C-alpha positions as CSV (number, residue, x, y, z in Angstrom):
1,M,-148.2,31.6,2.7
2,R,-145.5,30.8,0.4
3,L,-143.0,32.3,2.8
4,R,-144.3,30.5,5.8
5,S,-144.1,27.1,3.8
6,A,-140.5,27.7,2.7
7,L,-139.5,28.7,6.3
8,A,-141.1,25.6,7.6
9,A,-139.3,23.3,5.0
10,A,-136.0,25.1,5.7
11,L,-136.3,24.6,9.3
12,G,-137.3,21.0,8.9
13,A,-134.3,20.5,6.5
14,G,-132.1,22.0,9.2
15,V,-133.3,19.6,12.1
16,L,-132.8,16.6,9.8
17,I,-129.5,17.5,9.0
18,I,-128.4,18.3,12.7
19,T,-130.2,14.7,14.0
20,T,-128.8,12.5,11.2
21,P,-126.4,10.3,12.7
22,T,-123.0,10.3,11.2
23,S,-120.7,7.1,11.0
24,A,-118.7,6.7,13.8
25,S,-114.9,6.5,13.5
26,A,-114.2,3.6,15.8
27,A,-113.5,0.0,15.1
28,T,-116.2,-2.0,17.2
29,G,-115.0,-4.8,19.1
30,Q,-112.0,-5.9,20.7
31,F,-108.3,-6.3,20.0
32,R,-106.4,-8.4,22.0
33,Y,-102.5,-9.4,22.5
34,D,-100.2,-11.1,25.0
35,Y,-97.1,-9.9,26.5
36,L,-94.5,-10.2,29.1
37,T,-94.4,-7.4,31.5
38,V,-91.2,-5.8,32.6
39,E,-91.3,-7.7,35.9
40,G,-91.4,-10.9,33.7
41,Y,-95.1,-11.9,34.3
42,E,-97.4,-13.0,31.2
43,A,-100.2,-10.6,30.7
44,S,-102.9,-9.8,28.1
45,G,-103.9,-6.5,26.6
46,F,-107.0,-5.2,25.2
47,L,-108.3,-2.3,23.1
48,N,-111.9,-1.9,23.2
49,N,-113.6,-0.1,20.5
50,P,-110.5,1.4,19.5
51,P,-110.4,4.7,17.2
52,S,-109.9,4.3,13.5
53,G,-107.2,5.8,11.3
54,Q,-105.1,6.6,14.4
55,C,-101.7,4.8,15.3
56,L,-102.0,3.3,18.8
57,N,-99.1,2.2,20.8
58,L,-100.0,-1.1,22.6
59,P,-100.0,-0.4,26.4
60,G,-97.5,-2.4,28.3
61,V,-95.2,-2.8,25.3
62,D,-93.9,0.7,24.7
63,D,-90.4,1.6,24.5
64,D,-89.9,1.0,28.3
65,N,-90.5,-2.7,28.0
66,P,-87.8,-4.5,25.8
67,Q,-90.2,-7.4,25.1
68,P,-92.8,-6.7,22.4
69,A,-96.4,-8.1,22.3
70,H,-97.4,-11.3,20.5
71,S,-100.2,-13.3,19.5
72,P,-102.4,-10.4,18.3
73,K,-106.2,-11.3,17.5
74,N,-108.4,-8.8,16.0
75,R,-112.0,-8.9,17.3
76,T,-113.1,-5.8,15.6
77,D,-115.1,-4.8,12.6
78,A,-112.3,-3.2,10.8
79,W,-108.9,-4.3,9.5
80,A,-106.2,-3.8,11.7
81,T,-102.5,-3.4,10.8
82,V,-100.0,-4.4,13.4
83,F,-96.4,-2.9,13.3
84,T,-93.1,-4.3,14.8
85,N,-92.1,-0.9,16.3
86,T,-93.9,1.9,18.2
87,N,-95.7,4.7,16.3
88,C,-96.6,2.5,13.6
89,E,-93.1,2.0,12.1
90,G,-91.2,-1.0,11.2
91,D,-92.6,-4.1,9.5
92,S,-96.3,-4.2,9.4
93,F,-99.0,-7.3,8.8
94,P,-102.7,-6.9,8.2
95,L,-105.2,-8.7,10.4
96,R,-108.7,-9.1,8.8
97,P,-112.0,-8.2,10.7
98,Y,-113.5,-10.5,13.4
99,T,-111.3,-13.5,12.9
100,G,-107.7,-12.0,12.1
101,G,-104.9,-13.4,14.4
102,A,-101.3,-14.5,14.5
103,S,-99.2,-16.8,16.6
104,E,-96.7,-15.9,19.3
105,R,-94.1,-15.6,16.7
106,L,-95.7,-12.1,15.5
107,K,-94.1,-9.6,17.6
108,V,-95.9,-6.3,17.6
109,R,-95.9,-2.7,19.5
110,S,-98.4,-0.8,17.7
111,V,-101.6,-0.9,15.5
112,V,-103.8,1.3,13.3
113,F,-107.4,0.2,12.6
114,N,-108.8,1.0,8.9
């Protein structure tokens, strides 16, 4: 009887461990920025629910585009650190969660969410 109870308890604990949700490693929300395309058109870029802890080069303003992005707005639930160069290099600037933003004077090419 004890063996059956111990086995049932171990099985129940294993099921709980497997089904317990883990914290997602993504920022929830949207990161926005504006940029000038290679063709000279104004455009807006978005990152929806971006991954955390990983450097992201902003689409549209990589090394092929001589113009960096500007006016970043962090509408995610995580801190965003923007960088002046690709691959999270160069000068950086933190943007707080939900309301963090900067003017068009801040030129950026990459971001990481913490």
